[in-house]
N, C-alpha and C positions, 0 to 999 in steps of 0.2 A: 702599543707602548704610548706612554703619556709623558709630557713635560710639565713639571709642577713649578709654579711660580707663587711666591709670597708677596703680597702688596700690603704696605702699611698705610693706614689712613689716620689722620689726627683725631683726637677726641672731639666728639660732636659731629663728625662727618657720618653720613649714612652709609656705613661700610657695606652692608648687604646689597643695597641698591647699586652702589658704585661697582661692586664686584660683579654683579649680574650684567651691568653695562659692558664691562670689559669682556666677560666670558662670551657674550653674544656678539658685541660689536667688533671684537678683534678676531672673530672666526667667521661664522656663517652670516651673521646679521639676521634680522627678523624676516619671516616669510608668512604668507597667508594661504588661503585655500587654493589659490591659483597654482600653487606648487605642491599640492597634497601628494601627488604621485612621487615626488622626490623627497618626502619627509624623512624616510629612513636614511637616505644619503646625507641629508643635512645634519641629522642627529649624530652621525658618525664623526662629523667634523666640528661639532659644537663644543666649546669650552664648558667646563663644569665647575661650579663653585663647590669645593669639597669640605671647606672648614672656615669658620670665622671665630677668632679668639680675641679676647680683650686682655690687654697687658695691664700691669699694675699702674701705669701712668695714664690709663684711660684710652690709649690708642688701640686701634683694632687692626688685626692682621688677617687678611683673607687669603686663602689658598685656592688657586685655580689650576685645574688640570687641562692642558691643551693636548689634542691628538698630535703625535709626532708626524703623522702623515700630512699635516698642514704646512710643513716647512721643508726646506731643501737639504737639511743636514749641515747648514752653515750658520754663521753668526748673524749675517745681515738679515736673512729671512726670519730668523728667530726674534731679533729685536723688533722687526716690523710687526710681527704677530703679537708679541707680549706687551708692547708698550708704544707702538708707532703712533697711531692717531690719538689714543687716549692720553698720551703724554702732554697733549695740548688742551685737555678737557678740564683740568682742575687738579685738586690735591690728590696725592697718592705717590708712593715711592716703592719701587721694586727692591726688596731687601734680600731675596734669595731666589735662585733658580736651580732646580735639580734636574739634571740632564741624564739620559742614558749613558752608560760608560763609553759606548762606541760612537756617541754623537760628536760631530765636528772632526777636528784634525789632531792627531797625536803629535807630540814633539818628536823631532828626529833624534835628538840627543838627550835633552833633559839632564837630570842630576847624574844619572849613571853614565851617560855618554860624555858629558863634559868632564867628569872625573876621569874617565878612561883616556880622553884626549890629553889630559894633563898628567896622567900617571899618579893621581892622588886619590886616596880613599879614606884617609884617616883624620882629616882636619877641615875646618872652614877654609874657604878660598878668599884670597885678598885681591881686591879689584881697585884700580885707580881711574881717575878721570883727567883728561887733559885740561889743565887750567893755566892761564886764563882761557876763556872759551873762544873769543874772537880776537883777531888781530895777529895771531901766530901764523908764521909761514910753514910750509912743509918741512923746511930745515929746522925750524924751532920745535916742531913735533918730534923730529928725529933726535934732537938734543935732549928733550925730556925723556924720550924712550931710552936713550943711552944711560940716563941717570937711574932709572927705576928697574930696567930689565935685569941687570946683573945682581940685583938684590933679592932675586927670587920671586918677583911679582908674578901672580898667576894670570891676571886679566887686566887690560886697560881698555877704556872706551873713549870714543869721541864724546864731547859734550853734545847734548841733544839739539842745541841751537847751531851747531857747526854744520853747515850745508856745503854744497859744492860751490864754494865761493872763489872768486878770482884770486884772492889773497893766499888761498891754500886749497887748490882743487883736490877733490877726493882722491883721484888716482895718484896725484903727486904725493899726498900725505901717506897713502898706502905704500907706495914705492919706497919713500924715504924711511918709513918706520919698519917695513919688511926687511930692509937691509940690516937694520940694527937687531931685529928679532933673530934673524938667521945667524948673524955673527955671534950673538950672545949664546944662542943654543949650541953652536959649535964649540964654544968655550966651556959652557957649564953643563950641557946636556939637558937643560930644563926648558920645556916648551912654554910659550906665553901666547895667550889669545888676545888679539886686537879686534875689538868690535867696532867696525867702521860704520859710520852713520850713512845709511842708504836713503837717498832723497830723490825727488823728481816727480814729474807728472805721471799719472797712471799709465800712460802709453809708453813710458820709457823706464819706469822704475824697476820692473822685473829684469829687463835687458841689462840695466846698469848693475843690478845685483849679480847677475851671471858673470858680467865682465870683472867685477871686483873679485869674485871667487876665483875666476880663471887666472887673475893676476896675483893671487896669493892671499886674499883676505881669508882668515881662518875663523871669523865670526862677524856677524852683522848686528847693528843696532837699528831699531825701527821705532819711530814715534807712532805707535799703533793708532792712537785715537785721533790724531790729526790726518793720517793717511788712510785710515779705515781698517777694520778687521778683515775685510776681503783681501787687502794687500798682504797682511800677515799670513792668511791662509794660503794665498798663492805662492808666497815665498817658501812656506813650510812644506808645500806639496811638490815643489819643483825639484826634480832629481838632480839638476845641475847645481842647485844651491845646497850643497852638502856640508853646511857649516851651522853651528848653533846661532839661533836668533835671540837677541836680548831685546825685550820689549820695554820701552820707556813709557811712563804714565803721564806725560805732558797732556794737558787739557782735562785730566780726570776730575779736577775740582769743579769745572763747569758742568759736568754731568752728575757729580755725586755730592757736592758740597751742601746743597739745600736740605733742610731737615725733612720737608714734606713733599719734595718733588724729585724727579730724576731716578737714578739707580744708586744702590749702595756701592761703596768701594769694594766690598767683598765680591759683589757680582761682576763689576767691570774689571777690576785688577786681579781677581782670583778666578772665578768660574769661567768667564768669557775668554780671558787670555789663555787659560789652561786648555780650553776646548778649541782654540783657534790655531794652535800649533807653536806657541812660544816655548822656548827651551829654558829661559830664565826671565823673570819679571821684576823690574824695579818698582819700588813704592816707598812712601815715607815711613821711617821708623819713629815710634812715639818718643824715643829719647833723642831724636835729631832736632833739626832746626825748623821743621814745619809742624804746625799743630796737628796731631793725629792721635786718635784714640787707640789704646792698646787692643781693645776688643776687635776693632776693625783690622788692625795690623795682623793679629793672630788668625782671624778668619781668612784673610788672604793667604797667609802662610799655609794653612791647612788645606785650602782649596787647591793650591799649587802642588803641594807635595802629594796629594791624592792622585795627581796625574804625572808624577815624576818630574815636575817642573821646579827649577831652582828658585827659592825665594831670595830676593836681593834687597834687604832693607837699606834705605839710602837717605840722603839729605842731612848733612851735619854729622856724619859718622866720623869718629876719631878714636884713637887707641883707648881712651878712658872708658868707652862704653863696651869694650870687649867682654868684660865679665858678665854684663847684663845680656849681651847678645848670646853668649854661651848658655846662660840660664834659659833664655827664651827659645833658642833655636837648636842647641846642641851642635852637631858637626855639619849638618846639611844646610849650609847658609853661605852666601857670598857677601863679604863685608865690603861695601862699596864706598870709597872715600875720594872726595875731590880735594878740597882745601885741607882735609885731615891728613893728606899725604903731601900735596904739592906746596903747602905753606908751612911745612915743618921748619923750625928755626935753623936747622943744619942742612936744609935742602930736601928735594924730593926723594933722593935715595935713602936718606935717614928716615923719612916718613914711612917708607916701606919697612925698613928695619924695625921701627917702633911698633908696627902692627904685629910683626912676627915675634918680637919680644913680649908683647902683650899676650899673644896666644900661648906662648911658652910659660908665662908666669901667672896667668889669670886663674882664679878659682870661680866657677860659675856662681853668679849672683853676689859675690863679695867684692866690694869696691876696693880698688887699689889704695894702699896707704902710701902716700908719697914718700914718707920718711924711710920706708922699707925698700924703695926702688933705688938702685945704684945709679951713678952717673952714666949717661948714655942717651941714645935716641928716645927711648921710652920715657925716661924721666923728663926730658925736654918737652915731649909732647904733652905729658900730664901737667907740667907747669904752665903750658900755654892754654890747653883746652879743658883742664880739669879732670877729675877722676870718675866722672859719670854721675849716675843718679844718686 
């Protein structure tokens, strides 16, 4: 079996020479007659340049096939092989990685499992973010939870920068919020997932995650790129951590933002996350508050769905974009809103109501017409944030 990787080089770069450097240097390396008796073994491990194509803009894309036997079936050894040393050698960007279906770690839950936990199979899911990010106490988190949970919210997550801080220790946040979740579910019968941000040094993070789950955490949030893909894989493979893992994209721009260096967003937030065990992956939406190309967004979406992983377009999501999200995603999407819920003029509870009203009234791809929206949370949201594209 082989692993295929596409490398894009800028116009004017010697793509064939650079591709051969990668194929040889990232696998066997060069050898001479001293190793003649091992040549057959070396060739079995050697990367092969299988294609070089020139794009309309003059850039060249080289495809290299790597033997799967050269890696350990994880993401860390994969990255070391396909781009480790060469990433420091000059121009070149990894724009696609094609892995065997059984490579890496499968999600424990993914789209189907999360839907089963929530008892929902016929609509997009609505997710909120605790805001403000820092400075809230555990009691403040519980107060926010009490405002949004009774409105039918599906998921809420910690902000990615909320760590195990003295002002609101992780276990205290969980305890306070879990009481609200349980009370609301007793009253309404509807479950709600709270993705608690799991943080800490490598020698303590897995143990902390197990404790969170044992204490009632029904989902976890992980900043995968700051803590490492190996941490995600360890969480996803641990039988005691039997809850969905939401992967946050923090730091992705440092890896993916340069046009001729690094790795593409599709590779990092799509392919690698999906093969490392994430159940749902957050990433910027092109109609949100961060600059993002629709092509990159949809490539991530497709790479995730191919592995039953929930796409979570994020950053600047508000009720006005719901028609566009339905056009681009259909039903299998988690709409993730921070200020788009928490800063609603009538409060966070009304922010949740506005999203459900938007889902009920939206026609895919057709912008809301403000004049046709009656008074209520949705109209207030549209007046504040607009009607989308």
